[in-house]
N, C-alpha and C positions, 0 to 999 in steps of 0.2 A: 674932341674937336676934328674938323675936316678942313684940309686945304686943296682944293682942286681934285676932290674925289679920293685923296690919301688920308687914311686915317692916322692920326699922331699916336705914336707911343713911345715909350722910353727907349725901346731899341731903334727906332727910326731917328731918334733925336741923338743917339750915338753915333748912328752911321753918318749924320751930317757934321760931326765934329773934325775940327783939324786935327792933324798928327800931334802938334803941340799942346793941345788941349787934353788930348787922351793921356799924352805922357803925363801931364800935370795931374790927371786925374789918378793914374796909376801910382805915381810917387805919393800923393796923398793918401790914398787907401793903404800903402805899405807903411805910411807913417803911423795913422790909426793904429793898425795892427801892432806895430812895435810898442806904441804907448798903451795898448790894451795889456800886451804881455807884462810891461813894467808894472802897472796897475795890479796885475794878478800877484806878482812876486811882492809887491809893498803890502798888499792886502793879506798875505800869508796864506796861500792855497790856491787852488783852482777856481777863479772866479767864472760865473757863466759867461758864455759869449754875448756880445752886445747885441740886442734886439730880441733874444728870446731866452727865458730863464731856464735853468737845468731842471729837467723833470727829475722828481725823486721816485725811485723803485718803491713801489709798496707791497710790503710782506706781511704775511701773518704768521703768528707762531702755531705750532702744531697744536697746543692746548686751545688756543682760539677756533682753529678749524674744528677741533672736537666737540666744543661747545655748540657750534652752529649746526653740526651734523646731527648731534643728540636732540637739539630743539626742534629740527626738521623732522626727525623720526618721531619725537613725541607729537608735533602737529599731524602727521599722517596717521599716526595709531589713533589719535582723538577722532578724525575724520572717518576712519574705517570703523571705529566701535560704534560711531553714530548711525552708520548705515544698517538699514533693517535687513534681516536675512530674508531670502526669496521665499514666498509663501509655498507650501508643500502642495503640488498638483494633486487636484481631486481626480480619483479614479471612479470608475463605474463598475458595479458588479456585472457578471456575466449574463445574470437572469435579467437584469435591467436592460442590457444592450439588446438581448434577444426580443425582448418586449418592443423596444423601440423599432427593432428591424422588422417584426411582424407587422407593426402598424403601418409601416413605409410601405412594405409589399402590398398591405391591403388598400393604400391610396392608391399605388399605382395600377393596381389591379381595377379599381374603379374608373380610373383615367383611361385605360386601355378598352374597358367595357364600353365607357361612353364614346370612345372614338370609334368603336365598330359598328354602333347604330346609326 
């Protein structure tokens, strides 16, 4: 909501209250806290604060963690086992390389001879 260019928020609402109203709000808040404390003692233990439930810490046993780790290792082993080994690189004999080099020299000799003409 806007009133004359001022945006309304709970804080601006608090700023416009009289001191008597503010004192009444503080007194009511203290009363609520006292009643909440009494409720906790009657309920037998620590009840969660009003508005937000207590967050339970989640823990896992060592055996549970070990089972999960073993399952993860098994999954990775399966993936790596399925991977094919790299193909062996083919090599060329020295005679074959010499033959190819000789053919290349002949081709370039022809190119140079054609260039001179």
